[in-house]
mmCIF file of the N, C-alpha and C atoms, coordinates in Angstrom:
data_MODEL
# 
_entry.id   MODEL 
# 
loop_
_atom_site.group_PDB 
_atom_site.id 
_atom_site.type_symbol 
_atom_site.label_atom_id 
_atom_site.label_alt_id 
_atom_site.label_comp_id 
_atom_site.label_asym_id 
_atom_site.label_entity_id 
_atom_site.label_seq_id 
_atom_site.pdbx_PDB_ins_code 
_atom_site.Cartn_x 
_atom_site.Cartn_y 
_atom_site.Cartn_z 
_atom_site.occupancy 
_atom_site.B_iso_or_equiv 
_atom_site.pdbx_formal_charge 
_atom_site.auth_seq_id 
_atom_site.auth_comp_id 
_atom_site.auth_asym_id 
_atom_site.auth_atom_id 
_atom_site.pdbx_PDB_model_num 
ATOM 1   N N  . MET A 1 1  ? 75.255 44.710 82.882 1.00 0.00 ? 1  MET A N  1 
ATOM 2   C CA . MET A 1 1  ? 74.099 44.203 83.583 1.00 0.00 ? 1  MET A CA 1 
ATOM 3   C C  . MET A 1 1  ? 73.117 45.315 83.856 1.00 0.00 ? 1  MET A C  1 
ATOM 4   N N  . ILE A 1 2  ? 73.605 46.487 83.828 1.00 0.00 ? 2  ILE A N  1 
ATOM 5   C CA . ILE A 1 2  ? 72.714 47.730 84.240 1.00 0.00 ? 2  ILE A CA 1 
ATOM 6   C C  . ILE A 1 2  ? 71.604 47.757 83.170 1.00 0.00 ? 2  ILE A C  1 
ATOM 7   N N  . ALA A 1 3  ? 71.955 47.719 81.945 1.00 0.00 ? 3  ALA A N  1 
ATOM 8   C CA . ALA A 1 3  ? 71.022 47.838 80.792 1.00 0.00 ? 3  ALA A CA 1 
ATOM 9   C C  . ALA A 1 3  ? 69.940 46.684 80.797 1.00 0.00 ? 3  ALA A C  1 
ATOM 10  N N  . ALA A 1 4  ? 70.496 45.432 81.019 1.00 0.00 ? 4  ALA A N  1 
ATOM 11  C CA . ALA A 1 4  ? 69.644 44.296 81.041 1.00 0.00 ? 4  ALA A CA 1 
ATOM 12  C C  . ALA A 1 4  ? 68.589 44.428 82.175 1.00 0.00 ? 4  ALA A C  1 
ATOM 13  N N  . ASN A 1 5  ? 69.082 44.808 83.296 1.00 0.00 ? 5  ASN A N  1 
ATOM 14  C CA . ASN A 1 5  ? 68.198 44.940 84.460 1.00 0.00 ? 5  ASN A CA 1 
ATOM 15  C C  . ASN A 1 5  ? 67.188 46.090 84.236 1.00 0.00 ? 5  ASN A C  1 
ATOM 16  N N  . PHE A 1 6  ? 67.622 47.129 83.666 1.00 0.00 ? 6  PHE A N  1 
ATOM 17  C CA . PHE A 1 6  ? 66.675 48.223 83.483 1.00 0.00 ? 6  PHE A CA 1 
ATOM 18  C C  . PHE A 1 6  ? 65.578 47.774 82.416 1.00 0.00 ? 6  PHE A C  1 
ATOM 19  N N  . ARG A 1 7  ? 66.031 47.062 81.345 1.00 0.00 ? 7  ARG A N  1 
ATOM 20  C CA . ARG A 1 7  ? 65.007 46.618 80.442 1.00 0.00 ? 7  ARG A CA 1 
ATOM 21  C C  . ARG A 1 7  ? 64.057 45.713 81.132 1.00 0.00 ? 7  ARG A C  1 
ATOM 22  N N  . ALA A 1 8  ? 64.542 44.860 82.021 1.00 0.00 ? 8  ALA A N  1 
ATOM 23  C CA . ALA A 1 8  ? 63.641 44.008 82.756 1.00 0.00 ? 8  ALA A CA 1 
ATOM 24  C C  . ALA A 1 8  ? 62.646 44.738 83.630 1.00 0.00 ? 8  ALA A C  1 
ATOM 25  N N  . SER A 1 9  ? 63.072 45.897 84.140 1.00 0.00 ? 9  SER A N  1 
ATOM 26  C CA . SER A 1 9  ? 62.141 46.707 84.932 1.00 0.00 ? 9  SER A CA 1 
ATOM 27  C C  . SER A 1 9  ? 61.043 47.297 84.056 1.00 0.00 ? 9  SER A C  1 
ATOM 28  N N  . CYS A 1 10 ? 61.380 47.607 82.814 1.00 0.00 ? 10 CYS A N  1 
ATOM 29  C CA . CYS A 1 10 ? 60.382 48.147 81.933 1.00 0.00 ? 10 CYS A CA 1 
ATOM 30  C C  . CYS A 1 10 ? 59.183 47.144 81.619 1.00 0.00 ? 10 CYS A C  1 
ATOM 31  N N  . VAL A 1 11 ? 59.356 45.899 81.821 1.00 0.00 ? 11 VAL A N  1 
ATOM 32  C CA . VAL A 1 11 ? 58.221 45.001 81.549 1.00 0.00 ? 11 VAL A CA 1 
ATOM 33  C C  . VAL A 1 11 ? 57.649 44.388 82.946 1.00 0.00 ? 11 VAL A C  1 
ATOM 34  N N  . SER A 1 12 ? 57.947 45.110 84.046 1.00 0.00 ? 12 SER A N  1 
ATOM 35  C CA . SER A 1 12 ? 57.528 44.691 85.326 1.00 0.00 ? 12 SER A CA 1 
ATOM 36  C C  . SER A 1 12 ? 56.024 44.450 85.256 1.00 0.00 ? 12 SER A C  1 
ATOM 37  N N  . ARG A 1 13 ? 55.389 43.555 86.186 1.00 0.00 ? 13 ARG A N  1 
ATOM 38  C CA . ARG A 1 13 ? 53.987 43.276 86.061 1.00 0.00 ? 13 ARG A CA 1 
ATOM 39  C C  . ARG A 1 13 ? 53.308 44.054 87.201 1.00 0.00 ? 13 ARG A C  1 
ATOM 40  N N  . SER A 1 14 ? 54.102 44.722 88.041 1.00 0.00 ? 14 SER A N  1 
ATOM 41  C CA . SER A 1 14 ? 53.525 45.468 89.216 1.00 0.00 ? 14 SER A CA 1 
ATOM 42  C C  . SER A 1 14 ? 54.459 46.570 89.649 1.00 0.00 ? 14 SER A C  1 
ATOM 43  N N  . LYS A 1 15 ? 53.982 47.538 90.442 1.00 0.00 ? 15 LYS A N  1 
ATOM 44  C CA . LYS A 1 15 ? 54.860 48.577 90.949 1.00 0.00 ? 15 LYS A CA 1 
ATOM 45  C C  . LYS A 1 15 ? 55.840 48.039 91.828 1.00 0.00 ? 15 LYS A C  1 
ATOM 46  N N  . ALA A 1 16 ? 55.489 47.088 92.712 1.00 0.00 ? 16 ALA A N  1 
ATOM 47  C CA . ALA A 1 16 ? 56.434 46.406 93.623 1.00 0.00 ? 16 ALA A CA 1 
ATOM 48  C C  . ALA A 1 16 ? 57.571 45.716 92.820 1.00 0.00 ? 16 ALA A C  1 
ATOM 49  N N  . GLU A 1 17 ? 57.277 45.082 91.720 1.00 0.00 ? 17 GLU A N  1 
ATOM 50  C CA . GLU A 1 17 ? 58.278 44.367 90.969 1.00 0.00 ? 17 GLU A CA 1 
ATOM 51  C C  . GLU A 1 17 ? 59.155 45.451 90.330 1.00 0.00 ? 17 GLU A C  1 
ATOM 52  N N  . TRP A 1 18 ? 58.561 46.502 89.830 1.00 0.00 ? 18 TRP A N  1 
ATOM 53  C CA . TRP A 1 18 ? 59.391 47.540 89.179 1.00 0.00 ? 18 TRP A CA 1 
ATOM 54  C C  . TRP A 1 18 ? 60.377 48.182 90.194 1.00 0.00 ? 18 TRP A C  1 
ATOM 55  N N  . TYR A 1 19 ? 59.877 48.473 91.397 1.00 0.00 ? 19 TYR A N  1 
ATOM 56  C CA . TYR A 1 19 ? 60.716 48.989 92.450 1.00 0.00 ? 19 TYR A CA 1 
ATOM 57  C C  . TYR A 1 19 ? 61.879 48.052 92.773 1.00 0.00 ? 19 TYR A C  1 
ATOM 58  N N  . SER A 1 20 ? 61.576 46.768 92.857 1.00 0.00 ? 20 SER A N  1 
ATOM 59  C CA . SER A 1 20 ? 62.581 45.776 93.163 1.00 0.00 ? 20 SER A CA 1 
ATOM 60  C C  . SER A 1 20 ? 63.625 45.751 92.014 1.00 0.00 ? 20 SER A C  1 
ATOM 61  N N  . LYS A 1 21 ? 63.160 45.711 90.770 1.00 0.00 ? 21 LYS A N  1 
ATOM 62  C CA . LYS A 1 21 ? 64.094 45.634 89.692 1.00 0.00 ? 21 LYS A CA 1 
ATOM 63  C C  . LYS A 1 21 ? 64.892 46.915 89.633 1.00 0.00 ? 21 LYS A C  1 
ATOM 64  N N  . MET A 1 22 ? 64.345 48.111 89.929 1.00 0.00 ? 22 MET A N  1 
ATOM 65  C CA . MET A 1 22 ? 65.110 49.335 89.832 1.00 0.00 ? 22 MET A CA 1 
ATOM 66  C C  . MET A 1 22 ? 66.092 49.362 90.977 1.00 0.00 ? 22 MET A C  1 
ATOM 67  N N  . SER A 1 23 ? 65.886 48.693 92.030 1.00 0.00 ? 23 SER A N  1 
ATOM 68  C CA . SER A 1 23 ? 66.788 48.566 93.148 1.00 0.00 ? 23 SER A CA 1 
ATOM 69  C C  . SER A 1 23 ? 68.080 47.867 92.655 1.00 0.00 ? 23 SER A C  1 
ATOM 70  N N  . ILE A 1 24 ? 67.799 46.800 91.850 1.00 0.00 ? 24 ILE A N  1 
ATOM 71  C CA . ILE A 1 24 ? 68.951 46.094 91.284 1.00 0.00 ? 24 ILE A CA 1 
ATOM 72  C C  . ILE A 1 24 ? 69.752 46.837 90.306 1.00 0.00 ? 24 ILE A C  1 
ATOM 73  N N  . VAL A 1 25 ? 68.981 47.723 89.497 1.00 0.00 ? 25 VAL A N  1 
ATOM 74  C CA . VAL A 1 25 ? 69.605 48.584 88.603 1.00 0.00 ? 25 VAL A CA 1 
ATOM 75  C C  . VAL A 1 25 ? 70.571 49.545 89.256 1.00 0.00 ? 25 VAL A C  1 
ATOM 76  N N  . ILE A 1 26 ? 70.115 50.154 90.373 1.00 0.00 ? 26 ILE A N  1 
ATOM 77  C CA . ILE A 1 26 ? 70.906 51.066 91.223 1.00 0.00 ? 26 ILE A CA 1 
ATOM 78  C C  . ILE A 1 26 ? 72.124 50.401 91.853 1.00 0.00 ? 26 ILE A C  1 
ATOM 79  N N  . GLU A 1 27 ? 71.915 49.174 92.359 1.00 0.00 ? 27 GLU A N  1 
ATOM 80  C CA . GLU A 1 27 ? 72.971 48.404 92.979 1.00 0.00 ? 27 GLU A CA 1 
ATOM 81  C C  . GLU A 1 27 ? 74.028 48.214 91.861 1.00 0.00 ? 27 GLU A C  1 
ATOM 82  N N  . GLU A 1 28 ? 73.628 47.769 90.681 1.00 0.00 ? 28 GLU A N  1 
ATOM 83  C CA . GLU A 1 28 ? 74.600 47.492 89.576 1.00 0.00 ? 28 GLU A CA 1 
ATOM 84  C C  . GLU A 1 28 ? 75.380 48.720 89.157 1.00 0.00 ? 28 GLU A C  1 
ATOM 85  N N  . ALA A 1 29 ? 74.694 49.857 89.027 1.00 0.00 ? 29 ALA A N  1 
ATOM 86  C CA . ALA A 1 29 ? 75.288 51.084 88.707 1.00 0.00 ? 29 ALA A CA 1 
ATOM 87  C C  . ALA A 1 29 ? 76.312 51.584 89.678 1.00 0.00 ? 29 ALA A C  1 
ATOM 88  N N  . ASP A 1 30 ? 75.940 51.353 90.999 1.00 0.00 ? 30 ASP A N  1 
ATOM 89  C CA . ASP A 1 30 ? 76.784 51.773 92.120 1.00 0.00 ? 30 ASP A CA 1 
ATOM 90  C C  . ASP A 1 30 ? 78.008 50.805 92.172 1.00 0.00 ? 30 ASP A C  1 
ATOM 91  N N  . GLU A 1 31 ? 77.888 49.499 91.818 1.00 0.00 ? 31 GLU A N  1 
ATOM 92  C CA . GLU A 1 31 ? 78.973 48.589 91.720 1.00 0.00 ? 31 GLU A CA 1 
ATOM 93  C C  . GLU A 1 31 ? 79.950 48.976 90.623 1.00 0.00 ? 31 GLU A C  1 
ATOM 94  N N  . THR A 1 32 ? 79.325 49.425 89.434 1.00 0.00 ? 32 THR A N  1 
ATOM 95  C CA . THR A 1 32 ? 80.179 49.928 88.332 1.00 0.00 ? 32 THR A CA 1 
ATOM 96  C C  . THR A 1 32 ? 81.030 51.182 88.798 1.00 0.00 ? 32 THR A C  1 
ATOM 97  N N  . LEU A 1 33 ? 80.425 51.996 89.590 1.00 0.00 ? 33 LEU A N  1 
ATOM 98  C CA . LEU A 1 33 ? 81.090 53.146 90.214 1.00 0.00 ? 33 LEU A CA 1 
ATOM 99  C C  . LEU A 1 33 ? 82.204 52.759 90.980 1.00 0.00 ? 33 LEU A C  1 
ATOM 100 N N  . PHE A 1 34 ? 81.994 51.738 91.782 1.00 0.00 ? 34 PHE A N  1 
ATOM 101 C CA . PHE A 1 34 ? 83.015 51.220 92.797 1.00 0.00 ? 34 PHE A CA 1 
ATOM 102 C C  . PHE A 1 34 ? 84.234 50.709 91.960 1.00 0.00 ? 34 PHE A C  1 
ATOM 103 N N  . TRP A 1 35 ? 83.979 49.997 90.875 1.00 0.00 ? 35 TRP A N  1 
ATOM 104 C CA . TRP A 1 35 ? 85.187 49.417 90.144 1.00 0.00 ? 35 TRP A CA 1 
ATOM 105 C C  . TRP A 1 35 ? 85.906 50.579 89.443 1.00 0.00 ? 35 TRP A C  1 
ATOM 106 N N  . ILE A 1 36 ? 85.248 51.595 88.980 1.00 0.00 ? 36 ILE A N  1 
ATOM 107 C CA . ILE A 1 36 ? 85.950 52.772 88.449 1.00 0.00 ? 36 ILE A CA 1 
ATOM 108 C C  . ILE A 1 36 ? 86.777 53.411 89.446 1.00 0.00 ? 36 ILE A C  1 
ATOM 109 N N  . GLU A 1 37 ? 86.281 53.568 90.669 1.00 0.00 ? 37 GLU A N  1 
ATOM 110 C CA . GLU A 1 37 ? 86.998 54.349 91.668 1.00 0.00 ? 37 GLU A CA 1 
ATOM 111 C C  . GLU A 1 37 ? 88.199 53.393 92.206 1.00 0.00 ? 37 GLU A C  1 
ATOM 112 N N  . LEU A 1 38 ? 88.073 52.121 92.081 1.00 0.00 ? 38 LEU A N  1 
ATOM 113 C CA . LEU A 1 38 ? 89.129 51.160 92.346 1.00 0.00 ? 38 LEU A CA 1 
ATOM 114 C C  . LEU A 1 38 ? 90.216 51.311 91.360 1.00 0.00 ? 38 LEU A C  1 
ATOM 115 N N  . LEU A 1 39 ? 89.882 51.370 90.085 1.00 0.00 ? 39 LEU A N  1 
ATOM 116 C CA . LEU A 1 39 ? 90.826 51.620 89.025 1.00 0.00 ? 39 LEU A CA 1 
ATOM 117 C C  . LEU A 1 39 ? 91.629 52.958 89.200 1.00 0.00 ? 39 LEU A C  1 
ATOM 118 N N  . GLU A 1 40 ? 90.842 53.891 89.605 1.00 0.00 ? 40 GLU A N  1 
ATOM 119 C CA . GLU A 1 40 ? 91.517 55.262 89.824 1.00 0.00 ? 40 GLU A CA 1 
ATOM 120 C C  . GLU A 1 40 ? 92.638 55.121 90.873 1.00 0.00 ? 40 GLU A C  1 
ATOM 121 N N  . LYS A 1 41 ? 92.378 54.333 91.946 1.00 0.00 ? 41 LYS A N  1 
ATOM 122 C CA . LYS A 1 41 ? 93.308 54.147 93.047 1.00 0.00 ? 41 LYS A CA 1 
ATOM 123 C C  . LYS A 1 41 ? 94.475 53.296 92.638 1.00 0.00 ? 41 LYS A C  1 
ATOM 124 N N  . LEU A 1 42 ? 94.153 52.282 91.753 1.00 0.00 ? 42 LEU A N  1 
ATOM 125 C CA . LEU A 1 42 ? 95.267 51.369 91.389 1.00 0.00 ? 42 LEU A CA 1 
ATOM 126 C C  . LEU A 1 42 ? 96.150 51.970 90.319 1.00 0.00 ? 42 LEU A C  1 
ATOM 127 N N  . TYR A 1 43 ? 95.513 52.868 89.499 1.00 0.00 ? 43 TYR A N  1 
ATOM 128 C CA . TYR A 1 43 ? 96.345 53.520 88.322 1.00 0.00 ? 43 TYR A CA 1 
ATOM 129 C C  . TYR A 1 43 ? 96.148 54.970 88.298 1.00 0.00 ? 43 TYR A C  1 
ATOM 130 N N  . PRO A 1 44 ? 96.743 55.627 89.317 1.00 0.00 ? 44 PRO A N  1 
ATOM 131 C CA . PRO A 1 44 ? 96.433 57.075 89.477 1.00 0.00 ? 44 PRO A CA 1 
ATOM 132 C C  . PRO A 1 44 ? 97.004 57.874 88.331 1.00 0.00 ? 44 PRO A C  1 
ATOM 133 N N  . LYS A 1 45 ? 97.950 57.377 87.419 1.00 0.00 ? 45 LYS A N  1 
ATOM 134 C CA . LYS A 1 45 ? 98.483 58.117 86.347 1.00 0.00 ? 45 LYS A CA 1 
ATOM 135 C C  . LYS A 1 45 ? 97.475 58.126 85.173 1.00 0.00 ? 45 LYS A C  1 
ATOM 136 N N  . ASN A 1 46 ? 96.480 57.179 85.163 1.00 0.00 ? 46 ASN A N  1 
ATOM 137 C CA . ASN A 1 46 ? 95.637 57.047 84.016 1.00 0.00 ? 46 ASN A CA 1 
ATOM 138 C C  . ASN A 1 46 ? 94.237 57.497 84.409 1.00 0.00 ? 46 ASN A C  1 
ATOM 139 N N  . THR A 1 47 ? 94.043 58.405 85.319 1.00 0.00 ? 47 THR A N  1 
ATOM 140 C CA . THR A 1 47 ? 92.677 58.691 85.741 1.00 0.00 ? 47 THR A CA 1 
ATOM 141 C C  . THR A 1 47 ? 91.992 59.679 84.787 1.00 0.00 ? 47 THR A C  1 
ATOM 142 N N  . GLU A 1 48 ? 92.719 60.345 83.957 1.00 0.00 ? 48 GLU A N  1 
ATOM 143 C CA . GLU A 1 48 ? 92.108 61.211 82.952 1.00 0.00 ? 48 GLU A CA 1 
ATOM 144 C C  . GLU A 1 48 ? 91.021 60.394 82.027 1.00 0.00 ? 48 GLU A C  1 
ATOM 145 N N  . ASP A 1 49 ? 91.438 59.285 81.780 1.00 0.00 ? 49 ASP A N  1 
ATOM 146 C CA . ASP A 1 49 ? 90.512 58.361 80.881 1.00 0.00 ? 49 ASP A CA 1 
ATOM 147 C C  . ASP A 1 49 ? 89.273 58.038 81.608 1.00 0.00 ? 49 ASP A C  1 
ATOM 148 N N  . LEU A 1 50 ? 89.302 58.042 82.947 1.00 0.00 ? 50 LEU A N  1 
ATOM 149 C CA . LEU A 1 50 ? 88.151 57.487 83.727 1.00 0.00 ? 50 LEU A CA 1 
ATOM 150 C C  . LEU A 1 50 ? 87.176 58.638 84.129 1.00 0.00 ? 50 LEU A C  1 
ATOM 151 N N  . VAL A 1 51 ? 87.605 59.989 84.034 1.00 0.00 ? 51 VAL A N  1 
ATOM 152 C CA . VAL A 1 51 ? 86.808 60.923 84.519 1.00 0.00 ? 51 VAL A CA 1 
ATOM 153 C C  . VAL A 1 51 ? 85.407 61.056 83.935 1.00 0.00 ? 51 VAL A C  1 
ATOM 154 N N  . SER A 1 52 ? 85.256 60.947 82.630 1.00 0.00 ? 52 SER A N  1 
ATOM 155 C CA . SER A 1 52 ? 83.950 61.072 82.056 1.00 0.00 ? 52 SER A CA 1 
ATOM 156 C C  . SER A 1 52 ? 83.132 59.852 82.282 1.00 0.00 ? 52 SER A C  1 
ATOM 157 N N  . ILE A 1 53 ? 83.747 58.668 82.379 1.00 0.00 ? 53 ILE A N  1 
ATOM 158 C CA . ILE A 1 53 ? 83.053 57.402 82.697 1.00 0.00 ? 53 ILE A CA 1 
ATOM 159 C C  . ILE A 1 53 ? 82.492 57.436 84.056 1.00 0.00 ? 53 ILE A C  1 
ATOM 160 N N  . LYS A 1 54 ? 83.329 57.994 84.933 1.00 0.00 ? 54 LYS A N  1 
ATOM 161 C CA . LYS A 1 54 ? 82.972 58.103 86.431 1.00 0.00 ? 54 LYS A CA 1 
ATOM 162 C C  . LYS A 1 54 ? 81.827 59.143 86.527 1.00 0.00 ? 54 LYS A C  1 
ATOM 163 N N  . THR A 1 55 ? 81.961 60.204 85.856 1.00 0.00 ? 55 THR A N  1 
ATOM 164 C CA . THR A 1 55 ? 80.892 61.223 85.985 1.00 0.00 ? 55 THR A CA 1 
ATOM 165 C C  . THR A 1 55 ? 79.628 60.628 85.445 1.00 0.00 ? 55 THR A C  1 
ATOM 166 N N  . GLU A 1 56 ? 79.544 59.939 84.308 1.00 0.00 ? 56 GLU A N  1 
ATOM 167 C CA . GLU A 1 56 ? 78.471 59.367 83.726 1.00 0.00 ? 56 GLU A CA 1 
ATOM 168 C C  . GLU A 1 56 ? 77.819 58.318 84.762 1.00 0.00 ? 56 GLU A C  1 
ATOM 169 N N  . SER A 1 57 ? 78.677 57.514 85.367 1.00 0.00 ? 57 SER A N  1 
ATOM 170 C CA . SER A 1 57 ? 78.169 56.472 86.276 1.00 0.00 ? 57 SER A CA 1 
ATOM 171 C C  . SER A 1 57 ? 77.481 57.137 87.479 1.00 0.00 ? 57 SER A C  1 
ATOM 172 N N  . GLN A 1 58 ? 78.045 58.193 88.008 1.00 0.00 ? 58 GLN A N  1 
ATOM 173 C CA . GLN A 1 58 ? 77.452 58.942 89.054 1.00 0.00 ? 58 GLN A CA 1 
ATOM 174 C C  . GLN A 1 58 ? 76.125 59.513 88.708 1.00 0.00 ? 58 GLN A C  1 
ATOM 175 N N  . GLU A 1 59 ? 75.988 59.984 87.497 1.00 0.00 ? 59 GLU A N  1 
ATOM 176 C CA . GLU A 1 59 ? 74.743 60.542 87.090 1.00 0.00 ? 59 GLU A CA 1 
ATOM 177 C C  . GLU A 1 59 ? 73.707 59.423 86.921 1.00 0.00 ? 59 GLU A C  1 
ATOM 178 N N  . LEU A 1 60 ? 74.058 58.323 86.471 1.00 0.00 ? 60 LEU A N  1 
ATOM 179 C CA . LEU A 1 60 ? 73.165 57.159 86.278 1.00 0.00 ? 60 LEU A CA 1 
ATOM 180 C C  . LEU A 1 60 ? 72.630 56.768 87.593 1.00 0.00 ? 60 LEU A C  1 
ATOM 181 N N  . VAL A 1 61 ? 73.481 56.593 88.594 1.00 0.00 ? 61 VAL A N  1 
ATOM 182 C CA . VAL A 1 61 ? 73.074 56.347 89.952 1.00 0.00 ? 61 VAL A CA 1 
ATOM 183 C C  . VAL A 1 61 ? 72.073 57.286 90.472 1.00 0.00 ? 61 VAL A C  1 
ATOM 184 N N  . LYS A 1 62 ? 72.238 58.567 90.226 1.00 0.00 ? 62 LYS A N  1 
ATOM 185 C CA . LYS A 1 62 ? 71.369 59.576 90.640 1.00 0.00 ? 62 LYS A CA 1 
ATOM 186 C C  . LYS A 1 62 ? 69.984 59.550 89.897 1.00 0.00 ? 62 LYS A C  1 
ATOM 187 N N  . ILE A 1 63 ? 70.048 59.343 88.673 1.00 0.00 ? 63 ILE A N  1 
ATOM 188 C CA . ILE A 1 63 ? 68.865 59.280 87.827 1.00 0.00 ? 63 ILE A CA 1 
ATOM 189 C C  . ILE A 1 63 ? 67.949 58.065 88.236 1.00 0.00 ? 63 ILE A C  1 
ATOM 190 N N  . PHE A 1 64 ? 68.594 56.949 88.306 1.00 0.00 ? 64 PHE A N  1 
ATOM 191 C CA . PHE A 1 64 ? 67.816 55.786 88.773 1.00 0.00 ? 64 PHE A CA 1 
ATOM 192 C C  . PHE A 1 64 ? 67.266 55.891 90.112 1.00 0.00 ? 64 PHE A C  1 
ATOM 193 N N  . SER A 1 65 ? 68.024 56.443 90.944 1.00 0.00 ? 65 SER A N  1 
ATOM 194 C CA . SER A 1 65 ? 67.595 56.612 92.426 1.00 0.00 ? 65 SER A CA 1 
ATOM 195 C C  . SER A 1 65 ? 66.419 57.461 92.531 1.00 0.00 ? 65 SER A C  1 
ATOM 196 N N  . LYS A 1 66 ? 66.539 58.560 91.754 1.00 0.00 ? 66 LYS A N  1 
ATOM 197 C CA . LYS A 1 66 ? 65.413 59.552 91.767 1.00 0.00 ? 66 LYS A CA 1 
ATOM 198 C C  . LYS A 1 66 ? 64.142 58.920 91.087 1.00 0.00 ? 66 LYS A C  1 
ATOM 199 N N  . ALA A 1 67 ? 64.329 58.175 90.075 1.00 0.00 ? 67 ALA A N  1 
ATOM 200 C CA . ALA A 1 67 ? 63.123 57.589 89.511 1.00 0.00 ? 67 ALA A CA 1 
ATOM 201 C C  . ALA A 1 67 ? 62.414 56.556 90.451 1.00 0.00 ? 67 ALA A C  1 
ATOM 202 N N  . ARG A 1 68 ? 63.319 55.770 91.123 1.00 0.00 ? 68 ARG A N  1 
ATOM 203 C CA . ARG A 1 68 ? 62.785 54.853 92.059 1.00 0.00 ? 68 ARG A CA 1 
ATOM 204 C C  . ARG A 1 68 ? 62.142 55.526 93.353 1.00 0.00 ? 68 ARG A C  1 
ATOM 205 N N  . GLY A 1 69 ? 62.780 56.583 93.716 1.00 0.00 ? 69 GLY A N  1 
ATOM 206 C CA . GLY A 1 69 ? 62.252 57.414 94.885 1.00 0.00 ? 69 GLY A CA 1 
ATOM 207 C C  . GLY A 1 69 ? 60.874 57.997 94.550 1.00 0.00 ? 69 GLY A C  1 
ATOM 208 N N  . LYS A 1 70 ? 60.497 58.326 93.281 1.00 0.00 ? 70 LYS A N  1 
ATOM 209 C CA . LYS A 1 70 ? 59.383 58.942 92.883 1.00 0.00 ? 70 LYS A CA 1 
ATOM 210 C C  . LYS A 1 70 ? 58.225 57.942 93.051 1.00 0.00 ? 70 LYS A C  1 
ATOM 211 N N  . LEU A 1 71 ? 58.454 56.677 92.843 1.00 0.00 ? 71 LEU A N  1 
ATOM 212 C CA . LEU A 1 71 ? 57.475 55.648 93.046 1.00 0.00 ? 71 LEU A CA 1 
ATOM 213 C C  . LEU A 1 71 ? 57.262 55.430 94.525 1.00 0.00 ? 71 LEU A C  1 
ATOM 214 N N  . GLY A 1 72 ? 58.511 55.334 95.222 1.00 0.00 ? 72 GLY A N  1 
ATOM 215 C CA . GLY A 1 72 ? 58.330 54.946 96.670 1.00 0.00 ? 72 GLY A CA 1 
ATOM 216 C C  . GLY A 1 72 ? 57.702 56.061 97.502 1.00 0.00 ? 72 GLY A C  1 
ATOM 217 N N  . SER A 1 73 ? 57.595 57.364 96.952 1.00 0.00 ? 73 SER A N  1 
ATOM 218 C CA . SER A 1 73 ? 57.045 58.465 97.721 1.00 0.00 ? 73 SER A CA 1 
ATOM 219 C C  . SER A 1 73 ? 55.530 58.523 97.512 1.00 0.00 ? 73 SER A C  1 
ATOM 220 N N  . LYS A 1 74 ? 54.968 57.722 96.641 1.00 0.00 ? 74 LYS A N  1 
ATOM 221 C CA . LYS A 1 74 ? 53.515 57.800 96.306 1.00 0.00 ? 74 LYS A CA 1 
ATOM 222 C C  . LYS A 1 74 ? 52.654 56.863 97.269 1.00 0.00 ? 74 LYS A C  1 
# 
């Protein structure tokens, strides 16, 4: 859902709509990170496979948050 919501933000009709859609993107990315962290706790022996995915998810949350923050600060 992250990609679909991001794509929707790209065709927003206003800055307010873009900000709202980007908030959904961040929420979805953070939820993905939550599920990865839960998998780490449930299956601690298999965390090697999750390291790169978790790192990428954290980076996406930061990137989208920073992009949203730039509009919010204007």
